[in-house]
C-alpha positions as CSV (number, residue, x, y, z in Angstrom):
1,X,-68.1,-56.8,3.1
2,X,-65.0,-55.7,1.4
3,X,-61.7,-55.6,3.3
4,X,-59.9,-52.5,1.7
5,X,-56.3,-52.4,2.9
6,X,-54.4,-49.1,2.3
7,X,-50.7,-49.4,1.6
8,X,-48.6,-47.6,4.2
9,X,-46.7,-44.5,3.1
10,X,-43.0,-45.1,2.9
11,X,-41.3,-42.2,4.6
12,X,-37.6,-41.2,4.5
13,X,-36.3,-39.3,7.5
14,X,-33.8,-36.5,6.9
15,X,-31.9,-34.9,9.9
16,X,-29.3,-32.1,9.8
17,X,-27.3,-30.1,12.3
18,X,-24.7,-27.4,11.6
19,X,-21.4,-27.5,13.5
20,X,-22.7,-24.9,16.0
21,X,-25.9,-26.9,16.7
22,X,-24.4,-30.3,17.5
23,X,-24.2,-29.7,21.2
24,X,-27.6,-27.9,21.5
25,X,-30.2,-29.7,23.4
26,X,-32.9,-31.1,21.1
27,X,-30.9,-30.4,17.9
28,X,-28.3,-33.2,17.9
29,X,-28.6,-35.8,15.2
30,X,-29.6,-38.5,17.7
31,X,-32.2,-36.2,19.4
32,X,-33.8,-35.4,16.0
33,X,-33.8,-39.1,15.0
34,X,-35.5,-40.1,18.2
35,X,-38.2,-37.5,18.0
36,X,-39.0,-38.3,14.3
37,X,-39.1,-42.0,14.9
38,X,-41.6,-41.5,17.7
39,X,-43.7,-39.3,15.4
40,X,-43.9,-42.1,12.9
41,X,-44.8,-44.7,15.5
42,X,-47.2,-42.5,17.5
43,X,-49.3,-41.1,14.6
44,X,-51.0,-44.3,13.4
45,X,-53.6,-42.4,11.4
46,X,-50.9,-41.0,9.1
47,X,-50.2,-44.6,8.0
48,X,-46.4,-44.0,7.9
49,X,-43.7,-46.6,7.8
50,X,-39.9,-46.3,7.8
51,X,-36.7,-48.4,8.1
52,X,-33.3,-47.8,9.6
53,X,-31.7,-47.6,6.1
54,X,-34.2,-44.8,5.2
55,X,-32.5,-42.3,7.6
56,X,-30.4,-39.6,5.9
57,X,-28.2,-37.1,7.9
58,X,-25.8,-34.3,7.4
59,X,-23.6,-32.2,9.6
60,X,-23.4,-29.1,7.5
61,X,-24.7,-25.5,7.2
62,X,-28.2,-25.2,5.8
63,X,-27.4,-22.6,3.2
64,X,-25.2,-25.1,1.2
65,X,-26.8,-27.6,-1.1
66,X,-23.7,-29.7,-1.5
67,X,-24.5,-32.2,1.3
68,X,-23.8,-35.9,1.0
69,X,-26.9,-37.0,3.0
70,X,-29.2,-34.7,1.1
71,X,-27.8,-35.8,-2.3
72,X,-28.3,-39.5,-1.4
73,X,-31.9,-38.7,-0.3
74,X,-32.7,-36.9,-3.6
75,X,-31.2,-39.8,-5.6
76,X,-33.5,-42.3,-3.7
77,X,-36.5,-40.0,-4.4
78,X,-35.7,-40.0,-8.1
79,X,-35.7,-43.8,-7.9
80,X,-39.2,-43.6,-6.4
81,X,-38.2,-45.4,-3.2
82,X,-40.4,-43.2,-0.9
83,X,-43.8,-41.6,-0.7
84,X,-42.9,-38.9,1.8
85,X,-39.9,-37.2,3.5
86,X,-40.2,-36.4,7.2
87,X,-38.1,-33.5,8.8
88,X,-38.1,-31.9,12.2
89,X,-38.4,-28.4,10.7
90,X,-38.5,-27.0,7.2
91,X,-35.1,-25.3,7.6
92,X,-33.5,-28.7,8.2
93,X,-33.7,-29.2,4.4
94,X,-32.4,-25.8,3.6
95,X,-32.2,-22.2,4.9
96,X,-32.5,-20.8,1.4
97,X,-35.9,-20.2,-0.1
98,X,-34.5,-20.8,-3.6
99,X,-33.1,-24.2,-2.5
100,X,-36.3,-25.1,-0.7
101,X,-38.3,-24.5,-3.8
102,X,-35.9,-26.5,-5.9
103,X,-36.2,-29.4,-3.5
104,X,-40.0,-29.2,-3.4
105,X,-40.3,-29.1,-7.2
106,X,-38.2,-32.3,-7.3
107,X,-40.5,-33.9,-4.7
108,X,-43.6,-32.8,-6.6
109,X,-42.1,-34.1,-9.8
110,X,-41.8,-37.6,-8.3
111,X,-45.0,-37.4,-6.3
112,X,-43.3,-37.3,-2.9
113,X,-44.8,-35.2,-0.1
114,X,-43.0,-33.4,2.6
115,X,-44.0,-33.7,6.3
116,X,-42.7,-31.1,8.8
117,X,-43.1,-32.3,12.4
118,X,-42.6,-29.0,14.2
119,X,-44.8,-27.0,11.9
120,X,-47.3,-29.9,11.9
121,X,-47.8,-29.8,8.2
122,X,-48.1,-32.4,5.4
123,X,-47.4,-30.7,2.1
124,X,-49.6,-32.6,-0.3
125,X,-51.6,-31.2,-3.2
126,X,-52.0,-27.5,-4.2
127,X,-52.8,-26.3,-0.7
128,X,-49.7,-27.9,0.7
129,X,-47.6,-26.3,-2.0
130,X,-49.1,-22.9,-1.3
131,X,-48.5,-23.3,2.4
132,X,-45.0,-24.5,1.8
133,X,-44.1,-21.4,-0.3
134,X,-45.6,-19.1,2.4
135,X,-43.6,-20.7,5.2
136,X,-40.4,-20.7,3.1
137,X,-40.9,-17.0,2.2
138,X,-41.4,-16.1,5.8
139,X,-38.3,-18.0,6.9
140,X,-36.2,-16.3,4.2
141,X,-37.7,-12.9,5.1
142,X,-36.8,-13.4,8.8
143,X,-33.3,-14.4,8.0
144,X,-32.8,-11.3,5.8
145,X,-34.1,-9.1,8.7
146,X,-31.7,-10.7,11.1
147,X,-28.9,-10.2,8.6
148,X,-29.8,-6.6,8.1
149,X,-30.1,-6.0,11.9
150,X,-26.7,-7.7,12.3
151,X,-25.1,-5.5,9.7
152,X,-26.6,-2.3,11.1
153,X,-25.5,-3.3,14.6
154,X,-22.0,-3.9,13.3
155,X,-21.8,-0.5,11.6
156,X,-23.2,1.3,14.7
157,X,-20.5,-0.4,16.8
158,X,-17.9,0.6,14.3
159,X,-19.0,4.2,14.3
160,X,-18.4,4.2,18.1
161,X,-14.8,3.4,17.2
162,X,-15.0,-0.4,17.9
163,X,-13.2,-3.1,16.0
164,X,-15.9,-5.4,14.5
165,X,-13.7,-7.9,12.6
166,X,-14.1,-11.6,13.2
167,X,-10.4,-12.2,14.2
168,X,-7.8,-10.1,16.0
169,X,-5.0,-9.5,13.5
170,X,-1.4,-10.3,14.1
171,X,0.3,-7.3,15.8
172,X,-2.7,-6.4,18.0
173,X,-4.6,-7.3,21.1
174,X,-8.3,-6.5,21.9
175,X,-9.3,-4.3,24.8
176,X,-12.7,-3.3,26.1
177,X,-14.0,0.0,24.8
178,X,-13.9,2.6,27.7
179,X,-17.6,3.2,26.9
180,X,-18.2,-0.3,28.2
181,X,-19.5,-1.7,24.9
182,X,-17.5,-3.3,22.2
183,X,-13.8,-3.8,21.8
184,X,-10.9,-1.7,20.4
185,X,-7.5,-2.7,19.1
186,X,-4.2,-1.9,20.8
187,X,-0.7,-2.6,19.6
188,X,1.1,-5.8,20.8
189,X,4.6,-4.3,20.9
190,X,6.4,-7.6,20.3
191,X,4.3,-8.6,17.4
192,X,4.5,-5.0,16.0
193,X,8.2,-5.5,15.6
194,X,7.7,-8.6,13.5
195,X,5.1,-6.7,11.3
196,X,7.7,-4.0,10.7
197,X,10.3,-6.6,9.8
198,X,7.9,-8.3,7.4
199,X,7.5,-4.9,5.6
200,X,11.2,-4.2,5.7
201,X,12.1,-7.6,4.3
202,X,9.6,-7.1,1.5
203,X,10.4,-3.5,0.7
204,X,14.1,-3.4,1.2
205,X,15.5,-6.9,1.0
206,X,13.3,-8.0,-2.0
207,X,12.0,-11.1,-0.2
208,X,8.7,-12.5,-1.5
209,X,5.8,-13.6,0.7
210,X,6.8,-17.2,0.6
211,X,10.4,-16.4,1.5
212,X,9.3,-14.2,4.4
213,X,7.0,-17.1,5.6
214,X,10.0,-19.5,5.6
215,X,12.1,-17.0,7.6
216,X,9.4,-16.5,10.2
217,X,9.0,-20.3,10.6
218,X,12.8,-20.7,11.0
219,X,12.7,-18.0,13.7
220,X,9.9,-19.7,15.5
221,X,7.5,-16.8,15.3
222,X,3.9,-17.6,16.4
223,X,1.0,-16.2,14.4
224,X,-0.4,-14.0,17.2
225,X,-1.1,-14.0,20.9
226,X,-4.9,-13.8,20.4
227,X,-5.1,-16.2,17.4
228,X,-7.1,-19.5,17.8
229,X,-4.9,-22.3,19.2
230,X,-4.9,-24.4,16.1
231,X,-4.0,-21.4,14.0
232,X,-1.4,-19.9,16.4
233,X,0.9,-22.9,16.1
234,X,0.4,-23.6,12.4
235,X,3.3,-22.6,10.2
236,X,3.4,-19.3,8.3
237,X,2.6,-19.6,4.6
238,X,2.6,-17.2,1.6
239,X,-1.1,-16.4,2.1
240,X,-0.7,-15.4,5.8
241,X,2.2,-13.1,5.0
242,X,0.4,-11.6,2.0
243,X,-2.6,-10.8,4.2
244,X,-0.3,-8.7,6.5
245,X,1.2,-6.9,3.5
246,X,-2.2,-6.0,2.0
247,X,-4.3,-5.2,5.1
248,X,-5.1,-1.5,5.6
249,X,-5.2,-2.2,9.4
250,X,-1.5,-2.0,9.5
251,X,-1.5,1.6,8.3
252,X,-4.1,2.5,10.8
253,X,-7.5,1.9,9.1
254,X,-10.1,-0.8,9.8
255,X,-12.7,-0.8,7.0
256,X,-15.9,-2.1,8.6
257,X,-18.1,-2.4,5.5
258,X,-16.5,-2.7,2.1
259,X,-19.7,-4.7,1.1
260,X,-23.4,-4.3,1.9
261,X,-25.5,-7.0,3.5
262,X,-26.1,-8.6,0.1
263,X,-22.4,-8.9,-0.5
264,X,-22.1,-6.1,-3.1
265,X,-19.0,-4.1,-3.1
266,X,-19.6,-0.5,-1.9
267,X,-18.1,2.7,-3.3
268,X,-15.2,3.9,-1.1
269,X,-17.2,7.0,0.1
270,X,-19.8,4.6,1.6
271,X,-17.2,2.7,3.7
272,X,-17.2,3.0,7.5
273,X,-13.6,3.4,8.5
274,X,-12.4,3.0,12.1
275,X,-9.0,4.5,13.1
276,X,-6.7,1.9,14.8
277,X,-3.1,2.3,16.0
278,X,-0.8,1.8,13.0
279,X,2.0,-0.7,12.9
280,X,3.8,0.8,9.9
281,X,3.9,4.3,8.4
282,X,1.6,5.3,5.5
283,X,4.6,5.4,3.1
284,X,5.9,2.0,4.2
285,X,2.4,0.5,3.5
286,X,2.0,2.3,0.2
287,X,5.4,1.2,-0.9
288,X,4.5,-2.4,-0.3
289,X,1.3,-2.0,-2.3
290,X,3.3,-0.5,-5.2
291,X,5.8,-3.2,-5.1
292,X,3.1,-5.9,-5.2
293,X,1.3,-4.2,-8.0
294,X,4.4,-3.7,-10.2
295,X,6.0,-7.1,-9.4
296,X,9.3,-5.3,-8.7
297,X,10.8,-8.4,-7.2
298,X,11.2,-9.7,-10.7
299,X,13.9,-8.6,-13.1
300,X,13.8,-4.8,-13.1
301,X,15.2,-4.1,-16.6
302,X,15.2,-0.4,-17.5
303,X,13.5,1.6,-14.7
304,X,12.8,5.3,-15.4
305,X,12.3,6.9,-12.0
306,X,10.3,9.8,-13.3
307,X,8.0,8.0,-15.8
308,X,4.8,10.0,-16.2
309,X,6.0,12.5,-13.7
310,X,7.8,15.1,-16.0
311,X,5.5,17.8,-17.5
312,X,6.5,20.5,-20.0
313,X,4.9,23.7,-18.5
314,X,6.1,26.0,-21.3
315,X,3.6,24.7,-23.9
316,X,0.1,26.2,-24.3
317,X,-1.2,22.7,-23.4
318,X,0.9,20.6,-21.0
319,X,2.7,17.6,-22.4
320,X,4.5,14.7,-20.6
321,X,8.0,13.3,-21.2
322,X,8.8,9.7,-21.8
323,X,11.9,7.8,-20.8
324,X,14.2,6.6,-23.6
325,X,17.5,4.8,-24.0
326,X,20.4,6.9,-25.5
327,X,22.5,5.4,-28.3
328,X,25.7,6.5,-26.5
329,X,24.5,4.8,-23.3
330,X,22.4,6.0,-20.4
331,X,18.9,7.4,-20.4
332,X,17.1,10.6,-21.1
333,X,13.6,12.0,-20.9
334,X,12.0,13.4,-24.1
335,X,9.0,15.5,-24.9
336,X,8.3,14.9,-28.6
337,X,8.1,17.7,-31.1
338,X,4.5,19.0,-31.4
339,X,2.4,21.6,-33.2
340,X,-0.2,23.4,-31.2
341,X,-2.5,26.0,-32.7
342,X,-0.3,26.5,-35.6
343,X,2.9,27.0,-33.6
344,X,5.7,24.4,-33.8
345,X,7.6,23.4,-30.7
346,X,10.8,21.4,-31.2
347,X,11.9,18.3,-29.2
348,X,12.6,18.9,-25.5
349,X,15.1,16.3,-24.2
350,X,16.8,16.2,-20.8
351,X,19.7,13.9,-19.7
352,X,18.1,11.4,-17.3
353,X,20.9,10.7,-14.8
354,X,21.5,14.2,-13.6
355,X,17.8,15.0,-13.4
356,X,16.9,11.8,-11.5
357,X,19.7,12.3,-9.0
358,X,18.5,15.9,-8.3
359,X,14.9,14.9,-7.9
360,X,15.8,11.9,-5.7
361,X,17.8,14.3,-3.5
362,X,14.7,16.5,-2.9
363,X,12.7,13.5,-1.9
364,X,15.6,12.2,0.4
365,X,15.8,15.6,2.1
366,X,12.0,15.6,2.7
367,X,12.4,12.3,4.5
368,X,15.5,13.4,6.4
369,X,14.1,16.7,7.7
370,X,10.3,16.8,7.5
371,X,10.0,19.8,9.8
372,X,11.6,22.0,7.2
373,X,9.3,20.6,4.6
374,X,6.2,21.2,6.7
375,X,7.1,24.7,7.5
376,X,7.5,25.4,3.7
377,X,3.7,25.0,3.5
378,X,2.0,25.6,6.8
379,X,1.8,28.4,9.2
380,X,2.8,27.7,12.8
381,X,0.9,25.4,15.0
382,X,-0.2,28.3,17.2
383,X,-1.6,30.2,14.2
384,X,-3.4,27.0,13.1
385,X,-5.0,26.7,16.5
386,X,-6.1,30.3,16.3
387,X,-7.6,29.7,12.9
388,X,-9.5,26.7,14.1
389,X,-10.9,28.7,17.1
390,X,-12.0,31.5,14.8
391,X,-13.7,29.1,12.4
392,X,-15.5,27.3,15.3
393,X,-16.7,30.6,16.7
394,X,-18.0,31.7,13.3
395,X,-19.7,28.4,12.8
396,X,-21.5,28.6,16.1
397,X,-22.7,32.2,15.1
398,X,-23.8,31.0,11.7
399,X,-25.8,28.1,13.1
400,X,-27.5,30.5,15.6
401,X,-28.3,32.8,12.7
402,X,-29.8,29.9,10.7
403,X,-32.0,29.0,13.6
404,X,-33.2,32.7,14.0
405,X,-33.9,32.7,10.3
406,X,-36.2,29.7,10.6
407,X,-38.0,31.4,13.4
408,X,-38.4,34.5,11.3
409,X,-39.9,32.4,8.5
410,X,-42.4,31.0,11.0
411,X,-43.3,34.5,12.2
412,X,-43.9,35.6,8.6
413,X,-46.3,32.7,8.0
414,X,-48.1,33.5,11.3
415,X,-48.4,37.2,10.4
416,X,-50.0,36.3,7.1
417,X,-52.4,33.8,8.7
418,X,-53.4,36.4,11.3
419,X,-54.1,39.0,8.6
420,X,-51.2,41.3,9.6
421,X,-49.4,40.8,6.3
422,X,-51.0,40.8,2.9
423,X,-50.1,38.0,0.5
424,X,-47.9,40.3,-1.5
425,X,-46.0,41.5,1.6
426,X,-45.7,37.9,2.9
427,X,-44.2,36.7,-0.3
428,X,-41.7,39.6,-0.4
429,X,-40.6,39.2,3.2
430,X,-40.3,35.4,2.7
431,X,-38.2,35.9,-0.4
432,X,-35.8,38.3,1.4
433,X,-35.5,35.9,4.4
434,X,-35.0,32.9,2.1
435,X,-32.1,34.7,0.3
436,X,-30.5,35.6,3.6
437,X,-30.7,32.0,4.8
438,X,-29.3,30.7,1.6
439,X,-26.2,32.8,2.1
440,X,-25.9,31.6,5.7
441,X,-26.2,28.0,4.6
442,X,-23.5,28.5,1.9
443,X,-21.2,30.0,4.4
444,X,-21.8,27.2,6.9
445,X,-20.7,24.7,4.3
446,X,-17.6,26.7,3.6
447,X,-16.6,27.0,7.2
448,X,-17.3,23.3,7.8
449,X,-15.1,22.5,4.8
450,X,-12.3,24.7,6.2
451,X,-12.5,23.1,9.7
452,X,-12.3,19.7,8.2
453,X,-9.2,20.7,6.2
454,X,-7.5,21.9,9.4
455,X,-8.2,18.7,11.2
456,X,-7.1,16.5,8.3
457,X,-4.0,18.6,7.9
458,X,-2.9,17.8,11.4
459,X,-3.4,14.1,10.6
460,X,-1.3,14.4,7.4
461,X,1.5,16.1,9.3
462,X,1.6,13.2,11.7
463,X,1.7,10.8,8.7
464,X,4.7,12.6,7.2
465,X,6.5,12.5,10.5
466,X,5.7,8.8,10.8
467,X,7.0,8.2,7.3
468,X,10.2,10.1,8.1
469,X,10.8,8.0,11.2
470,X,10.3,4.9,9.1
471,X,12.3,6.0,6.1
472,X,15.2,8.2,7.2
473,X,17.4,5.3,8.1
474,X,16.5,3.3,5.0
475,X,16.3,6.0,2.4
476,X,20.1,5.9,1.7
477,X,20.0,2.1,1.3
478,X,17.3,1.6,-1.3
479,X,18.0,0.1,-4.7
480,X,16.8,1.6,-8.0
481,X,13.6,-0.4,-8.0
482,X,12.7,0.8,-4.5
483,X,13.6,4.4,-5.5
484,X,11.1,4.0,-8.4
485,X,8.4,2.9,-6.0
486,X,9.0,5.8,-3.6
487,X,9.1,8.3,-6.5
488,X,5.8,6.9,-7.8
489,X,4.2,7.2,-4.3
490,X,5.6,10.5,-3.1
491,X,6.0,12.7,-6.3
492,X,3.0,14.3,-7.8
493,X,4.8,15.8,-10.8
494,X,8.0,17.5,-11.9
495,X,7.3,20.7,-13.8
496,X,9.9,21.5,-16.5
497,X,10.4,25.1,-17.7
498,X,12.6,25.9,-20.7
499,X,13.5,29.3,-22.1
500,X,16.1,30.7,-24.5
501,X,18.7,33.1,-23.1
502,X,21.6,34.3,-25.4
503,X,20.8,31.5,-27.9
504,X,21.1,28.9,-25.2
505,X,18.4,26.9,-23.6
506,X,18.0,27.3,-19.8
507,X,16.0,24.6,-18.0
508,X,14.3,25.1,-14.7
509,X,12.6,22.3,-12.7
510,X,10.1,22.3,-9.8
511,X,9.3,19.2,-7.8
512,X,5.8,19.0,-6.4
513,X,5.6,16.3,-3.8
514,X,2.5,14.6,-2.6
515,X,3.6,15.3,1.0
516,X,2.1,18.8,0.7
517,X,-0.3,18.5,3.6
518,X,-2.9,20.8,2.1
519,X,-2.9,18.7,-1.1
520,X,-3.3,15.5,0.9
521,X,-6.0,17.2,3.0
522,X,-8.1,17.9,-0.1
523,X,-7.6,14.3,-1.4
524,X,-8.6,12.9,2.0
525,X,-11.5,15.2,2.1
526,X,-12.9,14.0,-1.2
527,X,-12.4,10.3,-0.3
528,X,-14.1,10.7,3.1
529,X,-17.0,12.9,2.0
530,X,-17.4,11.9,-1.7
531,X,-17.3,15.6,-2.6
532,X,-15.5,17.2,-5.6
533,X,-13.8,20.6,-5.3
534,X,-15.4,23.6,-7.0
535,X,-13.4,25.4,-9.7
536,X,-12.9,28.3,-7.2
537,X,-11.6,25.9,-4.5
538,X,-9.3,24.2,-7.0
539,X,-7.8,27.5,-8.1
540,X,-7.3,28.5,-4.5
541,X,-5.5,25.2,-3.8
542,X,-3.3,25.7,-6.8
543,X,-2.2,29.1,-5.7
544,X,-1.4,27.8,-2.2
545,X,0.7,25.0,-3.7
546,X,2.8,27.3,-5.9
547,X,5.9,27.4,-3.9
548,X,9.5,27.4,-5.2
549,X,12.9,27.7,-3.7
550,X,16.6,27.6,-4.6
551,X,18.6,29.4,-7.3
552,X,19.9,28.6,-10.7
553,X,18.6,25.8,-12.8
554,X,17.1,23.7,-10.1
555,X,14.0,24.9,-8.2
556,X,11.8,22.7,-6.0
557,X,8.5,23.0,-4.2
558,X,9.8,21.5,-0.9
């Protein structure tokens, strides 16, 4: 007789928990270790052996490969210290299929098998490899499904008007949605005052994010009533202040999905945007973004308030002016000499100081008295309500007509199938009915577009009034850099007209502000719907925006 003794399989034991799993029954490191050790001792037929120093553990998420315990295990495998690795479940090694396959390839390379206790599998040979890949793929597929369902649930909640962010931002508190599901944001009045001060310090005192953080710390301001305890009492820093200055929440918009479930950045017209109470006006927020983008807290140098804003409207094709320094001091704006279609047009130069002062005064007056500005463009509120009622009534009639048209099409088909209509008569009736329905559908789109404009116009009027409340006490205090920021935000263009009268040039100017609610409505409409205006709509909009007022040289669109 021969006494054939088989060498025991040296098995390393790997255990892992995420931070959230540490307190879960059966998932703690100690619980996993106990169960796996019993598995080795109880399954004598597997011929397994292990040692205390062959235990490797991590407290880390399973989607990250940078784990000290796992790295030590893989190093020992490369040194051929083990014949097998034992885990409670496959996902203890990794939750990523890509990472699992990388680990398995490394195990195969060094002839080390993988044993999963809960799946009751020993991945040895080609069958084991196949099974491993199947299980890994299923686990990955399940996680992607969960991720997709989570994203869809989040968006569905956002579309109900809920706030779905991970943390409650400074300046707000969370309240239960009246519908009973989800939460909404409400203003925390005390914190809102600090948010407004942060924006004022940044926009009007020229303080940077770090300086504002120092001031908040000196004043003992906490980071939010609903913040986590360890965060609430931590000091302000440059990053936490910059977050407030950049977040669209403070102007009244929570963007629920700038990225898809794969992490890819979405186009703006695909975003789901939830309205929340604003802490600062639209203009205050936009001014801060402009200041951040242009680094206006640095040395300002020569600032031309109307850079890229002045347009010569007397040429066959419009040309812009550029700001230049004058040899005798001061600045001016110049449109260079140009030849268009064989016609020569001389230089058009305008002294900068007088023009800038006049344009700034138009902007200042719009902030000071927004009601006058609004009435320059819009009919009365009562007339707007009547317009909305008329459009809604027409829309209801059109939708009813569309439904009747679909029923008529069905009757035509039925008459043909019953032999009442010949094929020729059926086709002719169907053609006429289709043409009628096409006209109805086109009108439905037009009425829906007009209704949306009316609703957005009301929102833009509110924004202008909010901006006025924020700016009318500050607008007389701003420095030149801040004037530049506000001109860039609020002025669409300044149209310059020059004509010769009695051998002298007379120059007229017209300021077109971005506060025109109808202009803003069209811009908002395109952003929210992803639609572009037709040429007919664009011409109609231009005709509505062609307002002027005042006498003499200076004319303005306010």
